[in-house]
C-alpha positions in Angstrom: 11.1 -25.2 -10.4 12.0 -27.8 -13.0 11.0 -27.4 -16.8 9.4 -30.9 -16.6 7.3 -29.7 -13.5 6.5 -26.3 -15.4 5.2 -28.3 -18.3 2.9 -30.4 -16.4 1.9 -27.7 -14.4 1.3 -25.2 -17.6 -0.9 -28.6 -18.9 -2.6 -29.1 -15.9 -3.9 -25.6 -15.9 -4.6 -25.7 -19.8 -7.1 -28.7 -18.8 -9.3 -26.5 -16.8 -10.5 -25.0 -20.1 -13.2 -27.2 -21.7 -13.4 -27.7 -25.5 -16.7 -25.1 -25.2 -14.8 -22.7 -23.2 -11.8 -22.7 -25.7 -14.2 -22.3 -28.6 -16.1 -19.5 -26.9 -12.6 -17.8 -26.0 -11.3 -18.1 -29.8 -14.3 -16.2 -30.8 -13.9 -13.5 -28.2 -10.3 -13.1 -28.8 -11.0 -12.6 -32.5 -13.9 -10.2 -31.7 -11.9 -8.1 -29.1 -8.8 -7.8 -31.4 -11.1 -6.5 -34.2 -12.5 -3.8 -32.0 -9.4 -2.8 -30.4 -7.4 -2.5 -33.8 -8.7 0.0 -36.1 -9.6 -1.6 -39.5 -10.4 1.8 -41.7 -7.4 3.2 -43.7 -8.8 6.6 -43.1 -8.1 6.1 -39.4 -4.3 6.0 -40.1 -4.3 8.6 -42.5 -6.2 11.0 -40.3 -4.0 9.9 -37.4 -0.9 11.2 -39.0 -1.8 13.9 -41.5 -2.1 17.5 -40.2 -1.3 17.0 -36.7 -2.8 18.4 -34.2 -3.4 17.9 -30.4 -7.2 17.4 -31.0 -7.1 15.2 -33.8 -4.8 13.2 -32.0 -6.9 12.9 -28.9 -10.0 12.6 -31.1 -8.9 9.4 -33.0 -7.5 7.6 -29.9 -10.7 8.6 -27.8 -13.3 8.2 -30.8 -12.3 5.1 -32.6 -15.1 2.9 -33.6 -15.2 0.4 -36.3 -17.5 1.6 -39.0 -17.3 -0.5 -41.7 -21.1 -0.1 -43.0 -22.6 3.4 -42.4 -26.5 3.0 -42.2 -28.1 6.4 -42.5 -30.8 6.5 -39.6 -32.8 8.9 -37.5 -30.6 7.7 -34.5 -27.5 9.3 -36.6 -23.6 7.8 -36.1 -24.0 6.8 -32.4 -27.6 5.1 -32.6 -28.5 1.7 -32.7 -27.9 1.2 -36.6 -24.3 2.2 -35.8 -23.7 -1.1 -34.1 -24.3 -3.1 -37.4 -20.3 -3.4 -37.8 -20.3 -5.2 -34.4 -22.7 -7.9 -36.1 -20.3 -8.4 -38.7 -17.4 -8.3 -36.5 -19.3 -10.9 -34.3 -20.0 -13.2 -37.6 -16.2 -12.5 -38.8 -15.2 -13.8 -35.1 -17.2 -16.7 -35.4 -15.9 -17.7 -38.7 -12.2 -17.1 -37.5 -12.9 -19.1 -34.1 -14.2 -22.0 -36.3 -11.2 -21.9 -38.6 -9.2 -21.6 -35.4 -10.6 -24.6 -33.9 -10.2 -26.7 -37.2 -6.5 -25.7 -37.4 -5.6 -26.4 -33.8 -7.6 -30.0 -33.4 -4.6 -31.9 -33.6 -2.3 -29.6 -31.4 -2.5 -30.1 -27.5 0.2 -27.6 -26.7 -1.8 -24.3 -26.6 -1.8 -21.9 -23.3 -5.1 -20.4 -23.2 -4.4 -18.7 -20.0 -1.6 -16.9 -21.5 -3.9 -15.7 -24.1 -6.8 -14.6 -21.8 -4.0 -12.7 -19.9 -2.8 -10.9 -23.0 -6.4 -10.4 -24.4 -7.3 -8.6 -21.3 -3.8 -6.2 -21.1 -4.9 -5.3 -24.6 -8.4 -4.6 -23.8 -7.5 -2.8 -20.5 -4.8 -0.5 -22.4 -7.2 0.3 -25.1 -10.0 1.4 -22.8 -7.5 3.5 -20.7 -6.1 5.2 -23.8 -9.6 6.1 -24.7 -10.7 7.4 -21.7 -7.3 9.2 -20.8 -8.0 10.9 -24.5 -11.4 11.9 -23.8 -10.3 13.1 -20.6 -7.9 15.5 -22.1 -10.2 16.7 -24.7 -12.8 18.1 -21.9 -9.9 19.3 -19.6 -8.5 21.2 -22.1 -11.6 22.5 -23.7 -11.1 21.4 -27.3 -14.6 19.6 -28.0 -16.8 22.1 -26.9 -15.2 25.4 -27.1 -16.8 29.0 -26.2 -19.3 29.7 -28.8 -17.8 32.3 -31.7 -19.5 35.5 -32.5 -21.2 33.5 -35.9 -22.0 30.7 -33.8 -23.8 33.4 -31.2 -25.6 34.8 -34.3 -27.1 31.5 -35.9 -30.8 30.9 -35.6 -31.8 28.5 -32.7 -33.6 26.0 -35.4 -30.7 25.6 -37.5 -28.7 24.1 -34.7 -28.4 20.3 -34.6 -29.1 18.9 -31.0 -25.6 18.1 -30.4 -24.3 21.1 -31.5 -26.8 23.3 -29.2 -25.6 21.1 -26.5 -22.0 21.6 -27.2 -22.5 25.3 -27.5 -24.4 25.6 -23.9 -21.6 23.6 -22.3 -18.9 25.6 -24.1 -20.3 28.8 -22.2 -19.1 27.2 -18.8 -15.5 26.5 -18.7 -15.5 25.3 -15.3 -18.5 22.7 -15.7 -16.6 21.5 -18.5 -13.3 20.6 -17.1 -15.2 19.4 -14.0 
C-alpha cells in the first residue's frame, strides 16, 4: 500500500468521527489519563520509600485519586470519596474545550490511534491493579492471622473493616481462595 493510499485511508477512517464524538473523546481521554496517573506526590514517595512487597502491591492496587478528602460517615470508600472524580471530570471538560480550541484549524489527527492507546493504558492499569490485589490476597498480607494483642482487644473497639479482616485472617484457605 502506498503512502498516498495510507494517507487517504487514515483521513477516510478519521471522517467516521463526528465533531461531537471527537469532543466527547477528548474529555474521556483526559479524564481516564487523570484517573490512571497518580497525581499526589505522596503516592510516589510511598512507592519508593521503605520498600516492602506489601507497600508496593498496596500502592499499585489501591491507587485512587484523592485530591479532596471529605470526612463522612461512609469513610474513605463511601460516596463522598468520589468528589475528586467530579473535580477531574470538570478539569477534563475544561481540557476538552481547550483541546478543541487548539486543534480547530488542524485536520490531521488520528483519533483511532489515540483511542487504541487509551484502551491499552486503561487495560494495563486495570490488569496491574487486579494482579497486585490478587497477590495481596494470595500471599495473606492484607488480612493476616490475628495477633495475640488483637485477640485481646474488646469486641466493641474494632472498626467494622478490622473485625472483618480479623475473621477472614483466621481462615488462610478461604482468604487465598
